[in-house]
PALOFI-151223 format. One record per residue (C-alpha): residue number from 1; residue in three letters; x, y, z. Coordinates in Angstrom, 1 decimal. Layout:
<gunus>
GUNU  resi  resn       X       Y       Z
GUNU   NUM   ALA       X       Y       Z
...
</gunus>
This chain:
<gunus>
GUNU  resi  resn       X       Y       Z
GUNU     1   UNK     0.0     0.0     0.0
GUNU     2   UNK     1.5     3.3    -1.1
GUNU     3   UNK     1.7     6.3     1.3
GUNU     4   UNK     0.9     8.6    -1.6
GUNU     5   UNK    -2.7     9.6    -2.3
GUNU     6   UNK    -3.5    11.3    -5.6
GUNU     7   UNK    -6.3    13.8    -4.5
GUNU     8   UNK    -9.5    13.4    -6.5
GUNU     9   UNK   -11.0    16.5    -8.1
GUNU    10   UNK   -14.2    16.3    -6.0
GUNU    11   UNK   -12.4    16.9    -2.7
GUNU    12   UNK   -12.2    20.5    -1.3
GUNU    13   UNK   -10.0    23.0    -3.2
GUNU    14   UNK    -8.7    26.5    -2.3
GUNU    15   UNK    -7.7    27.8    -5.7
GUNU    16   UNK    -8.2    27.2    -9.4
GUNU    17   UNK    -5.2    28.0   -11.6
GUNU    18   UNK    -5.7    29.7   -15.0
GUNU    19   UNK    -3.5    31.7   -17.4
GUNU    20   UNK    -4.8    34.7   -19.2
GUNU    21   UNK    -4.3    34.8   -23.1
GUNU    22   UNK    -1.9    37.4   -24.4
GUNU    23   UNK    -0.4    38.4   -27.7
GUNU    24   UNK     2.5    36.0   -27.2
GUNU    25   UNK     0.2    32.9   -26.9
GUNU    26   UNK    -1.5    31.0   -29.7
GUNU    27   UNK    -4.6    33.1   -29.0
GUNU    28   UNK    -3.2    36.2   -30.7
GUNU    29   UNK    -5.2    35.8   -33.8
GUNU    30   UNK    -8.5    36.0   -31.8
GUNU    31   UNK    -7.2    37.7   -28.7
GUNU    32   UNK   -10.2    39.9   -27.7
GUNU    33   UNK   -12.5    36.9   -28.1
GUNU    34   UNK   -10.1    34.6   -26.1
GUNU    35   UNK    -9.7    37.2   -23.3
GUNU    36   UNK   -13.5    37.5   -23.0
GUNU    37   UNK   -13.7    33.7   -22.8
GUNU    38   UNK   -11.3    33.6   -19.9
GUNU    39   UNK   -13.0    36.5   -18.2
GUNU    40   UNK   -16.4    34.7   -18.4
GUNU    41   UNK   -14.7    31.5   -17.0
GUNU    42   UNK   -13.1    33.4   -14.1
GUNU    43   UNK   -16.3    35.1   -13.4
GUNU    44   UNK   -18.2    31.8   -13.2
GUNU    45   UNK   -15.7    30.4   -10.8
GUNU    46   UNK   -15.5    33.4    -8.5
GUNU    47   UNK   -19.2    33.8    -8.5
GUNU    48   UNK   -19.3    30.4    -6.7
GUNU    49   UNK   -16.9    31.8    -4.0
GUNU    50   UNK   -13.9    29.9    -5.3
GUNU    51   UNK   -10.5    31.6    -5.4
GUNU    52   UNK    -8.5    31.9    -8.6
GUNU    53   UNK    -4.8    32.2    -9.3
GUNU    54   UNK    -4.5    34.0   -12.6
GUNU    55   UNK    -1.2    33.9   -14.4
GUNU    56   UNK    -0.7    37.0   -16.6
GUNU    57   UNK     1.9    39.0   -18.5
GUNU    58   UNK     0.6    42.4   -17.2
GUNU    59   UNK    -1.0    42.6   -13.8
GUNU    60   UNK    -2.7    46.0   -14.3
GUNU    61   UNK    -4.1    44.9   -17.7
GUNU    62   UNK    -5.4    41.7   -16.1
GUNU    63   UNK    -7.1    43.5   -13.3
GUNU    64   UNK    -8.9    45.7   -15.8
GUNU    65   UNK   -10.0    42.7   -17.8
GUNU    66   UNK   -11.4    41.1   -14.7
GUNU    67   UNK   -13.1    44.2   -13.3
GUNU    68   UNK   -16.5    42.6   -13.2
GUNU    69   UNK   -15.2    39.6   -11.3
GUNU    70   UNK   -14.8    39.1    -7.5
GUNU    71   UNK   -11.4    40.9    -7.2
GUNU    72   UNK   -11.1    39.8    -3.6
GUNU    73   UNK   -10.9    36.2    -4.8
GUNU    74   UNK    -8.3    36.6    -7.6
GUNU    75   UNK    -4.6    36.5    -7.1
GUNU    76   UNK    -2.6    37.8   -10.1
GUNU    77   UNK     0.8    36.3   -10.7
GUNU    78   UNK     3.2    37.8   -13.2
GUNU    79   UNK     5.1    35.1   -15.1
GUNU    80   UNK     5.9    33.8   -18.6
GUNU    81   UNK     4.1    31.0   -20.4
GUNU    82   UNK     3.7    29.7   -23.9
GUNU    83   UNK     0.0    29.1   -23.7
GUNU    84   UNK    -2.9    28.8   -21.3
GUNU    85   UNK    -3.6    25.1   -20.8
GUNU    86   UNK    -2.8    25.0   -17.1
GUNU    87   UNK    -4.4    21.6   -16.7
GUNU    88   UNK    -1.4    20.0   -18.4
GUNU    89   UNK     1.5    22.0   -17.0
GUNU    90   UNK     0.1    23.0   -13.6
GUNU    91   UNK     1.0    21.2   -10.4
GUNU    92   UNK    -0.6    17.9    -9.6
GUNU    93   UNK    -1.6    17.7    -5.9
GUNU    94   UNK    -1.0    14.6    -3.8
GUNU    95   UNK    -0.8    13.7    -0.1
GUNU    96   UNK     2.3    11.8     1.0
GUNU    97   UNK     1.9    10.6     4.6
GUNU    98   UNK     0.5    13.6     6.3
GUNU    99   UNK     2.0    16.2     4.0
GUNU   100   UNK     0.6    17.9     0.9
GUNU   101   UNK     2.8    17.8    -2.2
GUNU   102   UNK     2.8    19.9    -5.4
GUNU   103   UNK     4.2    17.6    -8.1
GUNU   104   UNK     6.0    19.3   -11.0
GUNU   105   UNK     6.1    16.9   -13.9
GUNU   106   UNK     7.8    17.5   -17.2
GUNU   107   UNK     5.6    19.1   -19.9
GUNU   108   UNK     6.6    18.9   -23.6
GUNU   109   UNK     3.4    20.1   -25.3
GUNU   110   UNK     1.7    16.8   -25.8
GUNU   111   UNK     4.6    14.9   -27.2
GUNU   112   UNK     6.7    17.8   -28.8
GUNU   113   UNK     3.8    19.2   -30.9
GUNU   114   UNK     4.3    22.8   -29.9
GUNU   115   UNK     6.7    25.1   -28.0
GUNU   116   UNK     6.6    24.4   -24.3
GUNU   117   UNK     9.8    25.9   -22.9
GUNU   118   UNK     8.0    28.5   -20.8
GUNU   119   UNK     5.1    26.3   -19.8
GUNU   120   UNK     7.5    23.7   -18.6
GUNU   121   UNK     9.0    26.2   -16.1
GUNU   122   UNK     5.8    27.7   -14.6
GUNU   123   UNK     5.7    25.5   -11.5
GUNU   124   UNK     9.4    26.0   -10.9
GUNU   125   UNK     9.0    29.8   -11.2
GUNU   126   UNK     6.0    29.7    -8.8
GUNU   127   UNK     8.2    27.8    -6.3
GUNU   128   UNK    11.0    30.3    -6.7
GUNU   129   UNK     8.6    33.2    -6.0
GUNU   130   UNK     7.6    31.5    -2.8
GUNU   131   UNK     4.0    31.0    -4.0
GUNU   132   UNK     4.1    27.3    -3.4
GUNU   133   UNK     4.2    26.5     0.3
GUNU   134   UNK     7.6    25.7     1.8
GUNU   135   UNK     8.5    21.9     1.5
GUNU   136   UNK     5.4    21.3    -0.7
GUNU   137   UNK     7.1    21.5    -4.1
GUNU   138   UNK     8.4    18.2    -5.5
GUNU   139   UNK    10.5    18.0    -8.7
GUNU   140   UNK     9.2    15.2   -10.9
GUNU   141   UNK    10.4    16.7   -14.1
GUNU   142   UNK    12.2    13.6   -15.3
GUNU   143   UNK     8.8    12.1   -16.2
GUNU   144   UNK     6.4    13.7   -18.7
GUNU   145   UNK     2.9    13.7   -17.4
GUNU   146   UNK    -0.1    16.0   -18.1
GUNU   147   UNK    -2.8    16.6   -15.6
GUNU   148   UNK    -5.5    16.0   -18.3
GUNU   149   UNK    -4.1    12.5   -18.9
GUNU   150   UNK    -4.8    11.0   -15.5
GUNU   151   UNK    -8.0    10.6   -13.3
GUNU   152   UNK    -7.9     9.6    -9.7
GUNU   153   UNK   -10.6     8.3    -7.3
GUNU   154   UNK    -8.4     9.2    -4.3
GUNU   155   UNK    -8.2     5.5    -3.2
GUNU   156   UNK    -5.3     4.2    -5.3
GUNU   157   UNK    -7.1     3.9    -8.7
GUNU   158   UNK    -5.9     6.0   -11.7
GUNU   159   UNK    -7.6     5.9   -15.1
GUNU   160   UNK    -5.6     6.9   -18.2
GUNU   161   UNK    -5.3     6.1   -21.9
GUNU   162   UNK    -2.7     3.9   -23.5
GUNU   163   UNK    -2.5     6.2   -26.6
GUNU   164   UNK    -1.4     9.1   -24.5
GUNU   165   UNK     0.9     7.7   -21.8
GUNU   166   UNK     2.5     5.2   -24.2
GUNU   167   UNK     3.3     7.9   -26.7
GUNU   168   UNK     7.0     7.5   -27.7
GUNU   169   UNK     7.4    11.3   -27.7
GUNU   170   UNK     6.5    11.6   -24.0
GUNU   171   UNK     8.5     8.9   -22.1
GUNU   172   UNK    10.1     6.9   -24.8
GUNU   173   UNK     7.1     4.6   -25.4
GUNU   174   UNK     7.3     2.7   -22.1
GUNU   175   UNK     5.3    -0.4   -21.6
GUNU   176   UNK     2.2    -0.5   -19.5
GUNU   177   UNK     4.1    -2.5   -16.8
GUNU   178   UNK     6.8     0.2   -16.7
GUNU   179   UNK     4.2     3.0   -16.6
GUNU   180   UNK     2.3     1.2   -13.8
GUNU   181   UNK     5.5     1.3   -11.7
GUNU   182   UNK     5.9     5.0   -12.5
GUNU   183   UNK     2.3     5.8   -11.5
GUNU   184   UNK     2.6     3.8    -8.3
GUNU   185   UNK     5.9     5.5    -7.3
GUNU   186   UNK     4.8     9.0    -8.2
GUNU   187   UNK     1.0     9.0    -7.7
GUNU   188   UNK     0.4     6.1    -5.4
GUNU   189   UNK    -1.6     4.3    -8.1
GUNU   190   UNK    -1.9     0.6    -7.2
GUNU   191   UNK    -4.8     0.0    -9.6
GUNU   192   UNK    -4.5     1.5   -13.1
GUNU   193   UNK    -7.4     1.4   -15.6
GUNU   194   UNK    -6.0     1.6   -19.1
GUNU   195   UNK    -8.5     2.8   -21.7
GUNU   196   UNK    -7.3     1.6   -25.1
GUNU   197   UNK   -10.1     3.0   -27.3
GUNU   198   UNK   -11.7     6.4   -27.9
GUNU   199   UNK   -10.5     9.5   -29.7
GUNU   200   UNK   -12.0    12.8   -30.8
GUNU   201   UNK   -11.3    14.5   -34.1
GUNU   202   UNK    -9.2    17.6   -33.7
GUNU   203   UNK    -7.7    16.4   -30.4
GUNU   204   UNK    -4.0    17.4   -30.0
GUNU   205   UNK    -3.5    15.5   -26.8
GUNU   206   UNK    -3.4    11.9   -28.0
GUNU   207   UNK    -6.7    11.0   -26.3
GUNU   208   UNK    -6.4    12.7   -22.9
GUNU   209   UNK    -8.7    10.9   -20.5
GUNU   210   UNK   -10.5    14.1   -19.5
GUNU   211   UNK   -11.9    14.3   -23.1
GUNU   212   UNK   -13.4    10.8   -22.9
GUNU   213   UNK   -14.1     9.4   -19.4
GUNU   214   UNK   -14.0    10.7   -15.9
GUNU   215   UNK   -13.9     9.0   -12.5
GUNU   216   UNK   -16.6    10.1   -10.1
GUNU   217   UNK   -17.6     9.2    -6.5
GUNU   218   UNK   -19.1     5.9    -5.6
GUNU   219   UNK   -17.4     3.8    -8.2
GUNU   220   UNK   -18.8     5.8   -11.1
GUNU   221   UNK   -17.4     6.6   -14.5
GUNU   222   UNK   -18.8     9.4   -16.6
GUNU   223   UNK   -18.0     9.0   -20.3
GUNU   224   UNK   -18.6    10.4   -23.8
GUNU   225   UNK   -20.8     8.3   -26.1
GUNU   226   UNK   -22.9     8.6   -29.2
GUNU   227   UNK   -25.8     6.7   -30.7
GUNU   228   UNK   -25.3     8.3   -34.1
GUNU   229   UNK   -24.1     5.6   -36.4
GUNU   230   UNK   -23.1     8.1   -39.1
GUNU   231   UNK   -20.6    10.0   -36.8
GUNU   232   UNK   -17.0     9.1   -37.8
GUNU   233   UNK   -16.3     8.7   -34.0
GUNU   234   UNK   -19.0     6.2   -33.5
GUNU   235   UNK   -17.0     3.0   -33.7
GUNU   236   UNK   -14.1     4.3   -31.5
GUNU   237   UNK   -16.5     5.5   -28.8
GUNU   238   UNK   -18.5     2.3   -29.0
GUNU   239   UNK   -15.3     0.3   -28.4
GUNU   240   UNK   -14.5     2.6   -25.5
GUNU   241   UNK   -17.9     2.0   -24.0
GUNU   242   UNK   -17.5    -1.8   -24.3
GUNU   243   UNK   -14.2    -1.6   -22.5
GUNU   244   UNK   -15.6     0.5   -19.7
GUNU   245   UNK   -18.2    -2.2   -19.0
GUNU   246   UNK   -15.3    -4.6   -18.4
GUNU   247   UNK   -13.5    -2.3   -16.0
GUNU   248   UNK   -13.5    -3.4   -12.4
GUNU   249   UNK   -12.8    -1.5    -9.2
GUNU   250   UNK    -9.9    -2.6    -7.0
GUNU   251   UNK   -12.4    -4.7    -5.1
GUNU   252   UNK   -13.5    -6.4    -8.3
GUNU   253   UNK   -16.8    -4.7    -8.8
GUNU   254   UNK   -18.1    -3.2   -12.1
GUNU   255   UNK   -18.4     0.6   -12.3
GUNU   256   UNK   -21.6     2.5   -12.5
GUNU   257   UNK   -21.5     4.1   -16.0
GUNU   258   UNK   -23.1     7.5   -16.8
GUNU   259   UNK   -23.1     8.4   -20.5
GUNU   260   UNK   -22.7    12.0   -21.7
GUNU   261   UNK   -24.0    12.9   -25.2
GUNU   262   UNK   -21.5    13.8   -27.9
GUNU   263   UNK   -21.9    17.4   -29.0
GUNU   264   UNK   -23.0    18.0   -32.6
GUNU   265   UNK   -19.9    18.8   -34.7
GUNU   266   UNK   -18.3    22.2   -34.1
GUNU   267   UNK   -16.1    23.2   -37.0
GUNU   268   UNK   -13.2    25.6   -37.3
GUNU   269   UNK   -13.2    28.3   -40.2
GUNU   270   UNK   -11.5    25.7   -42.4
GUNU   271   UNK   -14.3    23.2   -41.9
GUNU   272   UNK   -12.2    20.9   -39.6
GUNU   273   UNK   -14.0    19.4   -36.7
GUNU   274   UNK   -13.0    20.6   -33.2
GUNU   275   UNK   -12.9    18.3   -30.1
GUNU   276   UNK   -16.1    19.3   -28.4
GUNU   277   UNK   -16.8    17.1   -25.3
GUNU   278   UNK   -18.9    17.5   -22.2
GUNU   279   UNK   -16.5    15.3   -20.3
GUNU   280   UNK   -14.1    18.2   -20.0
GUNU   281   UNK   -15.8    19.6   -16.9
GUNU   282   UNK   -14.2    20.9   -13.7
GUNU   283   UNK   -15.3    19.8   -10.2
GUNU   284   UNK   -14.6    22.3    -7.4
GUNU   285   UNK   -16.2    22.7    -4.0
GUNU   286   UNK   -19.6    21.2    -4.8
GUNU   287   UNK   -19.8    22.8    -8.2
GUNU   288   UNK   -19.5    21.3   -11.6
GUNU   289   UNK   -18.3    23.8   -14.2
GUNU   290   UNK   -19.4    22.2   -17.4
GUNU   291   UNK   -18.6    23.4   -21.0
GUNU   292   UNK   -21.5    24.2   -23.2
GUNU   293   UNK   -21.5    24.7   -27.0
GUNU   294   UNK   -24.7    26.7   -27.8
GUNU   295   UNK   -26.6    23.4   -28.4
GUNU   296   UNK   -29.5    23.8   -26.0
GUNU   297   UNK   -30.8    20.2   -26.1
GUNU   298   UNK   -27.4    18.5   -25.9
GUNU   299   UNK   -26.1    21.0   -23.3
GUNU   300   UNK   -29.2    20.4   -21.1
GUNU   301   UNK   -28.9    16.6   -21.4
GUNU   302   UNK   -25.2    16.7   -20.5
GUNU   303   UNK   -25.9    18.8   -17.4
GUNU   304   UNK   -28.7    16.4   -16.3
GUNU   305   UNK   -26.4    13.4   -16.9
GUNU   306   UNK   -23.5    14.9   -14.9
GUNU   307   UNK   -26.0    15.6   -12.1
GUNU   308   UNK   -26.7    11.9   -11.9
GUNU   309   UNK   -23.0    11.2   -11.1
GUNU   310   UNK   -22.8    14.2    -8.7
GUNU   311   UNK   -26.3    14.4    -7.2
GUNU   312   UNK   -25.3    16.8    -4.4
GUNU   313   UNK   -23.4    19.2    -6.7
GUNU   314   UNK   -24.5    22.4    -8.5
GUNU   315   UNK   -23.9    22.3   -12.3
GUNU   316   UNK   -22.9    25.6   -13.9
GUNU   317   UNK   -22.6    25.8   -17.7
GUNU   318   UNK   -20.0    28.0   -19.4
GUNU   319   UNK   -20.0    28.5   -23.1
GUNU   320   UNK   -16.6    27.2   -24.3
GUNU   321   UNK   -16.8    27.6   -28.1
GUNU   322   UNK   -13.9    29.9   -28.1
GUNU   323   UNK   -11.7    27.5   -26.1
GUNU   324   UNK   -12.4    24.9   -28.8
GUNU   325   UNK   -10.7    27.2   -31.4
GUNU   326   UNK    -7.4    26.1   -29.8
GUNU   327   UNK    -8.6    22.5   -29.5
GUNU   328   UNK    -9.3    22.5   -25.7
GUNU   329   UNK   -12.2    23.1   -23.3
GUNU   330   UNK   -13.0    24.0   -19.8
GUNU   331   UNK   -11.1    21.4   -17.8
GUNU   332   UNK    -8.0    21.9   -20.0
GUNU   333   UNK    -7.9    25.6   -19.1
GUNU   334   UNK    -8.1    25.0   -15.3
GUNU   335   UNK    -6.2    23.2   -12.5
GUNU   336   UNK    -7.7    22.8    -9.0
GUNU   337   UNK    -5.3    23.2    -6.0
GUNU   338   UNK    -6.3    22.1    -2.5
GUNU   339   UNK    -5.7    24.3     0.6
GUNU   340   UNK    -2.1    24.1     2.0
GUNU   341   UNK    -0.3    24.2    -1.3
GUNU   342   UNK    -0.4    27.9    -2.1
GUNU   343   UNK     1.5    30.4     0.1
GUNU   344   UNK    -0.4    33.7    -0.6
</gunus>
């Protein structure tokens, strides 16, 4: 039994980490729209009395942008970053023994697809600034791991996808057995669920688990599905569903499965499909922040479905069509941090 516990998302948090788009990020071509997207996301989070750490390139400018948000709940941090996907380069929080740990894994932009030199240093810079609590920071940068690629139930189970973690451009194409050892040593995972199927068109992450299936309390898995035979993703998602039915808990029991609808296709200006998914939601302090895509019937069905998995939670929808323009969504843009990690 490992003394490390990978904290699940539904346990209490103190902050949510985001990074504001600026002209030096990939958002430059639609910067006003991107900034408004992040303003609306920060407002939704702070409206629920949850504190935000906002990385930015200009504090005064960021304060002006967020003027209609709860300023008392926002901490502005001046630092450099390539882009705004804090889920994948932000710290991963665990408990080791009785101590909270902020794990800083290597980030190479989803297998060397984009520039990541600044993103890969964000946690190190936060630690140097004294923003991470003394003794909490842990350097795990010899191993590449993105927050969106792993899901935890807080009891030793981690769910991930083989396509992502076994990518040769991340950790040299390690075997599942080798990766199981890494996940045990670093995250305390003694029960790993490997999802071998499922992929969304337009996804740059090599099938991050947070686009496809999510662990929820009481041995529940929330997953993306479609009944549309004509959708090009139908067969892949059907195979994923079939595998999920075979998954067992550490005690040997089947999971309760809750299916989310697949959004209708959302296309970029060139007609290419973007990776819209309702599974990319954030859980924080009794609230589910769920992406919506201006599809009233599907949006409503997704919110009702998530409510089944989290019956005591409030579900708040946030239109995330702009986030999709850079092939991500709400969960990708956020990272939850429990109390005791941040020193502000």
